[in-house]
C-alpha positions as CSV (number, residue, x, y, z in Angstrom):
1,M,116.9,106.9,117.3
2,A,116.3,106.5,120.9
3,S,112.8,107.9,120.5
4,F,112.1,105.4,117.7
5,L,113.1,102.5,119.9
6,D,110.9,103.6,122.8
7,P,108.8,100.4,123.3
8,R,105.3,102.0,123.5
9,R,106.0,104.3,120.5
10,F,107.3,101.4,118.5
11,I,104.2,99.3,119.3
12,E,102.0,102.2,118.4
13,M,103.9,102.6,115.1
14,V,103.4,98.8,114.3
15,A,99.7,99.2,115.1
16,W,99.4,102.3,112.9
17,S,101.1,100.7,110.0
18,G,98.8,97.7,110.3
19,V,95.8,100.0,110.2
20,C,97.0,101.7,107.1
21,L,97.7,98.3,105.5
22,L,94.2,97.1,106.3
23,V,92.6,100.2,104.8
24,L,94.5,99.5,101.6
25,I,93.8,95.8,101.3
26,A,90.2,95.5,102.8
27,P,88.3,96.4,99.5
28,F,90.1,93.7,97.4
29,E,88.6,90.5,98.7
30,A,88.8,87.8,96.0
31,L,86.1,85.3,95.5
32,Q,88.6,82.4,95.9
33,P,90.3,81.9,99.3
34,L,94.1,82.2,99.4
35,V,94.6,79.3,101.8
36,R,92.5,76.3,102.5
37,L,92.7,74.5,105.8
38,P,90.6,71.6,107.2
39,G,87.3,73.1,108.0
40,Q,88.3,76.7,107.2
41,S,89.4,78.8,104.3
42,L,91.4,82.1,104.6
43,T,91.0,84.9,102.3
44,I,93.6,87.6,101.6
45,V,91.9,90.0,103.9
46,E,91.6,87.5,106.7
47,L,95.3,86.7,106.3
48,A,96.1,90.4,106.4
49,L,94.0,90.8,109.6
50,L,95.8,87.9,111.3
51,A,99.3,89.2,110.2
52,V,98.5,92.6,111.6
53,L,97.2,91.3,114.9
54,A,100.2,88.9,115.1
55,A,102.8,91.7,114.5
56,W,101.1,94.0,117.1
57,L,100.9,91.2,119.8
58,T,104.5,90.0,119.0
59,A,105.8,93.7,119.4
60,G,104.1,93.8,122.8
61,V,105.6,90.5,123.9
62,L,109.2,91.4,122.7
63,F,109.0,94.7,124.6
64,R,107.0,93.4,127.5
65,Q,104.3,95.8,127.1
66,R,100.7,95.0,127.7
67,P,98.4,95.7,124.7
68,T,95.8,98.4,124.9
69,L,92.8,96.6,126.1
70,R,90.9,99.0,128.2
71,T,88.5,101.1,126.2
72,P,84.9,102.3,126.7
73,L,83.8,99.6,124.3
74,T,85.9,96.7,125.7
75,V,83.4,95.3,128.2
76,P,80.4,95.5,125.8
77,W,82.3,94.0,123.0
78,V,83.7,91.1,125.2
79,T,80.2,90.5,126.6
80,V,78.8,90.1,123.1
81,L,81.6,87.8,122.1
82,F,81.2,85.7,125.2
83,T,77.4,85.3,124.8
84,S,77.7,84.7,121.0
85,A,80.3,81.9,121.7
86,I,77.9,80.2,124.1
87,A,75.0,80.5,121.7
88,A,77.2,79.2,118.8
89,A,78.4,76.2,120.9
90,A,74.8,75.3,121.8
91,A,73.4,75.8,118.3
92,P,71.4,72.7,117.2
93,S,72.5,73.1,113.6
94,D,75.1,75.0,111.6
95,R,77.3,75.1,114.7
96,M,80.5,75.4,112.8
97,N,79.3,78.4,110.8
98,A,78.1,80.0,114.0
99,L,81.5,79.6,115.5
100,H,83.1,81.0,112.4
101,M,81.0,84.1,112.8
102,V,82.0,84.5,116.4
103,A,85.7,84.2,115.3
104,R,85.1,87.0,112.8
105,F,83.6,89.2,115.4
106,G,86.7,88.5,117.5
107,L,88.9,89.6,114.6
108,A,86.8,92.8,114.4
109,F,87.5,93.4,118.0
110,G,91.2,92.9,117.5
111,V,91.2,95.5,114.6
112,F,89.4,97.9,116.9
113,L,92.1,97.5,119.6
114,V,94.8,97.9,117.1
115,T,93.2,101.0,115.8
116,V,92.9,102.5,119.2
117,S,96.6,101.6,119.9
118,G,97.9,103.0,116.6
119,V,95.8,105.9,115.6
120,S,96.7,107.9,118.8
121,T,97.6,111.3,117.3
122,R,96.0,113.8,114.9
123,D,98.8,113.3,112.4
124,R,98.4,109.5,112.4
125,L,94.6,109.9,111.9
126,R,95.3,112.2,108.9
127,R,97.6,109.7,107.4
128,V,95.1,106.9,107.8
129,V,92.4,109.2,106.1
130,I,94.9,109.9,103.3
131,S,95.5,106.1,102.8
132,G,91.7,105.7,102.6
133,A,91.5,108.4,100.1
134,V,94.2,106.8,97.9
135,V,92.5,103.4,97.8
136,G,89.1,105.3,97.4
137,I,90.4,106.8,94.2
138,A,91.5,103.4,92.9
139,I,88.1,101.8,93.6
140,S,86.2,104.8,92.2
141,V,88.1,104.6,88.9
142,L,87.2,100.9,88.8
143,V,83.5,101.7,89.5
144,V,83.4,104.4,86.7
145,L,85.1,102.1,84.1
146,E,82.8,99.2,85.1
147,F,79.7,101.5,84.6
148,A,81.1,102.6,81.3
149,G,81.5,98.9,80.2
150,N,85.2,98.7,79.9
151,G,85.9,95.1,78.8
152,S,89.3,94.8,80.5
153,V,88.0,96.1,83.8
154,L,84.9,93.9,83.7
155,R,87.1,90.8,83.1
156,M,89.5,91.8,86.0
157,L,86.6,92.4,88.3
158,R,85.6,88.7,87.9
159,I,88.4,88.0,90.5
160,F,86.2,89.7,93.1
161,R,82.6,88.8,92.0
162,P,80.7,86.9,89.3
163,G,79.2,89.7,87.2
164,I,77.6,93.2,87.1
165,A,74.4,94.1,89.2
166,V,71.5,95.4,87.2
167,V,68.1,96.7,88.5
168,G,65.8,96.8,85.5
169,S,67.7,98.8,82.9
170,Q,69.9,100.4,85.5
171,V,73.6,99.2,86.1
172,R,74.6,99.4,89.6
173,A,78.4,99.5,89.6
174,A,80.3,97.9,92.6
175,G,84.0,97.9,91.6
176,P,85.9,95.1,93.5
177,F,83.1,94.7,96.0
178,Q,80.6,91.8,95.7
179,Y,77.6,94.1,96.1
180,P,77.0,97.7,95.2
181,T,75.7,98.5,98.6
182,I,79.0,97.4,100.2
183,A,80.9,99.4,97.7
184,S,78.8,102.5,98.6
185,M,79.3,101.8,102.4
186,Y,83.1,101.9,101.9
187,L,83.2,104.8,99.6
188,E,80.8,107.0,101.6
189,I,83.0,106.6,104.6
190,V,86.1,107.5,102.5
191,F,84.1,110.6,101.3
192,A,83.1,111.7,104.8
193,F,86.6,111.3,106.3
194,T,88.3,113.0,103.3
195,L,85.9,115.9,103.4
196,G,87.2,116.5,107.0
197,L,90.6,117.4,105.5
198,L,89.3,120.2,103.4
199,P,88.6,123.0,105.9
200,D,92.1,122.8,107.5
201,A,93.7,122.7,104.0
202,V,91.8,125.9,103.0
203,A,92.5,127.6,106.3
204,E,96.2,126.9,105.8
205,K,96.0,128.2,102.2
206,R,97.6,125.0,100.8
207,W,95.9,125.5,97.5
208,P,97.4,122.4,95.7
209,V,96.2,120.2,98.6
210,V,92.7,121.9,98.4
211,A,92.5,121.1,94.7
212,G,93.6,117.6,95.3
213,V,91.1,117.0,98.0
214,V,88.2,118.5,96.0
215,A,89.2,116.2,93.0
216,V,89.3,113.1,95.2
217,L,85.9,114.0,96.7
218,A,84.5,114.5,93.2
219,V,85.7,111.1,91.9
220,V,84.6,109.2,95.1
221,A,81.2,110.9,95.0
222,E,80.7,109.9,91.3
223,A,81.5,106.4,92.2
224,V,78.9,106.4,95.1
225,V,76.4,107.8,92.7
226,L,77.0,105.0,90.1
227,T,76.4,102.4,92.9
228,F,72.8,103.8,92.8
229,T,72.5,103.3,96.6
230,R,70.2,105.6,98.4
231,A,72.1,105.5,101.7
232,G,75.2,106.6,99.9
233,L,73.5,109.6,98.4
234,L,72.0,110.6,101.8
235,T,75.3,110.0,103.7
236,M,77.2,112.3,101.3
237,A,74.6,115.0,101.7
238,A,74.7,114.6,105.4
239,A,78.5,114.8,105.5
240,V,78.6,118.0,103.5
241,L,75.9,119.6,105.7
242,I,77.5,118.6,109.0
243,V,81.0,119.8,108.0
244,G,79.6,123.0,106.5
245,A,77.5,123.7,109.5
246,F,80.4,123.2,112.0
247,R,82.6,125.3,109.9
248,Y,80.0,128.1,109.7
249,R,79.3,127.9,113.4
250,R,82.9,128.5,114.2
251,H,84.0,130.9,111.4
252,G,81.0,132.0,109.5
253,F,81.0,132.1,105.7
254,D,84.8,131.9,105.3
255,A,86.8,130.3,102.4
256,A,86.5,126.8,104.0
257,T,82.8,127.0,104.3
258,W,82.5,128.0,100.7
259,A,84.9,125.3,99.7
260,T,82.6,122.8,101.5
261,A,79.6,124.3,99.7
262,L,81.4,123.9,96.4
263,V,81.8,120.1,97.1
264,G,78.1,120.0,97.9
265,L,77.3,121.6,94.5
266,I,79.5,119.1,92.7
267,V,77.9,116.2,94.3
268,A,74.4,117.5,93.5
269,V,75.4,117.9,89.9
270,E,76.7,114.4,89.7
271,I,73.6,113.1,91.2
272,V,71.2,114.9,88.9
273,S,73.1,114.1,85.8
274,S,73.6,110.4,86.6
275,R,70.2,109.1,86.0
276,S,66.7,110.2,84.7
277,A,64.5,112.2,87.0
278,E,62.1,109.3,87.1
279,M,64.8,106.8,88.3
280,L,66.1,109.2,90.9
281,R,62.6,109.8,92.3
282,V,61.8,106.1,92.7
283,R,65.1,105.3,94.1
284,M,64.8,108.0,96.8
285,L,61.1,107.4,97.6
286,T,60.8,103.6,97.7
287,E,62.3,101.0,100.0
288,S,63.2,98.5,97.2
289,Q,62.8,97.9,93.6
290,D,60.0,95.5,94.2
291,D,57.5,98.4,93.8
292,W,59.1,99.5,90.5
293,Y,57.9,96.7,88.3
294,H,54.1,95.7,88.1
295,A,52.1,94.7,85.1
296,E,48.6,93.8,84.3
297,I,48.4,91.5,81.3
298,D,45.3,90.7,79.2
299,A,45.9,87.5,77.3
300,P,43.9,84.6,75.9
301,L,43.1,82.0,78.6
302,S,44.5,79.3,76.4
303,V,46.3,79.1,72.9
304,A,46.5,76.3,70.4
305,L,50.0,75.7,69.4
306,Q,51.6,73.4,66.8
307,A,54.7,71.5,68.0
308,G,57.8,73.5,67.5
309,A,56.1,76.4,65.7
310,V,56.4,80.1,66.6
311,T,52.9,81.8,66.9
312,A,52.1,85.5,67.3
313,V,49.6,85.8,70.2
314,P,47.8,89.2,70.7
315,I,47.9,90.5,74.2
316,S,47.5,93.9,76.0
317,V,49.8,94.8,78.9
318,T,49.5,97.7,81.3
319,N,52.5,99.2,83.2
320,N,51.3,99.4,86.8
321,G,54.8,100.0,88.2
322,L,56.8,103.2,88.8
323,V,59.3,103.0,86.0
324,T,59.0,103.4,82.3
325,W,59.6,100.3,80.2
326,D,62.2,101.6,77.7
327,P,63.1,99.2,74.8
328,T,66.1,101.4,73.8
329,A,68.0,101.4,77.1
330,D,71.3,99.7,77.4
331,H,69.5,96.9,79.2
332,P,66.2,97.0,77.3
333,F,62.8,96.1,78.6
334,R,61.2,93.1,76.7
335,F,58.1,91.1,77.2
336,S,58.4,87.3,78.1
337,Y,55.9,84.7,79.3
338,H,55.4,81.5,81.2
339,L,53.7,78.7,79.3
340,L,51.6,76.2,81.3
341,R,49.8,73.1,80.2
342,E,46.1,73.4,79.9
343,D,45.5,72.1,83.4
344,G,47.3,75.4,84.6
345,V,49.6,73.5,86.9
346,R,52.3,71.7,84.9
347,V,55.0,74.0,83.4
348,A,55.7,73.6,79.7
349,E,58.1,76.6,79.3
350,W,59.1,78.8,82.3
351,E,60.8,81.6,80.4
352,G,59.7,82.0,76.8
353,M,60.8,84.1,73.9
354,R,61.2,87.8,74.4
355,T,59.4,90.5,72.4
356,L,60.5,94.1,72.3
357,F,58.1,96.9,73.0
358,P,57.4,99.1,70.0
359,S,58.1,102.2,72.1
360,A,58.6,103.3,75.7
361,V,55.7,102.5,78.1
362,P,55.4,105.0,80.9
363,P,53.6,104.1,84.2
364,G,49.9,103.8,83.8
365,E,49.9,103.3,80.1
366,S,49.0,100.2,78.1
367,V,50.3,98.8,74.9
368,R,49.1,96.0,72.5
369,L,51.7,93.4,71.4
370,R,51.8,90.4,69.2
371,V,53.9,88.2,71.4
372,S,56.1,85.6,69.7
373,V,55.4,82.2,71.4
374,R,57.4,79.1,70.6
375,A,55.4,75.9,71.2
376,P,56.9,73.0,73.1
377,G,57.7,69.7,71.4
378,E,54.2,68.3,71.5
379,P,51.0,69.9,70.2
380,G,48.1,70.9,72.3
381,R,46.5,73.8,74.2
382,Y,48.4,75.8,76.6
383,R,47.9,78.7,79.1
384,L,50.0,81.8,78.6
385,L,51.0,83.7,81.7
């Protein structure tokens, strides 16, 4: 009891509990703020941050203990905050937004200090990682169910973001995060830290724990794969290689090294089986999807249309991109058009009717279509783009 009431240990316990709480809450940021104040809205995550910082500082005041402020990063961080605050105050426009960002960086610095104060032992670090693994499983299940199109999950996720992310015919799942890339960033960190628990569990022959860690890693890795984020795939591969290399350097090909290799094999199978070879290739070899979709269209310079009528216009279109246009995909490829008036400037119809391709169109191949074009409300000649 006396040990529990030791001031410094109590403050560290408050800080450590706060870190665990933030790990559990951080991924679930709702679109709508929880509290609205004049000139400022507070979300559930921001309120949790403020509550953790307030509890930590209050514990320090009650026990008359100075918070842990001196770290190798304190001076650089304070310098950045100070210069950012000056720049924000002198900003000729959007000054309030700039000051809000400085406040957010200040909160991040506070979280850093709380973490340094609370995660002060190997056991506490392990428990924080376990907390991350628990929430990582919850997020990963949501990601998998979202990718599978589960209606209940899709409706629930609207609390956190407006809809699903799609690139061409490819769904990029994001779970409760607003963007797939952010989901991947969180989950790949969870994967790397959880992987660090595996060698010790194998060395200590705690086989139920080993099985649990491998299962968590497999589920989290599948979720990262379904975000379809290149950095996530590379980070998981790097984590497996680094942990495996360190283990091999110290102990050779022991059971823990083989267990790490098994995780690497599971991740590789999940990646290869998740998408077509074509999609994996373009995802890994291109910076963005802008290079995936290019077309060359051979269409009449102008077409005569009767008001309100639907006319079949013959065209030829060539796939000059990197991805096959598949009309049978879950999100099928279809041909649409812009309709300009004859002067080529005024827009009559920005996004016209859609016409399905008769079959898949691989890169480099052409197809002839009879495109259904609906005329605007007045007759005349129009340009089809």
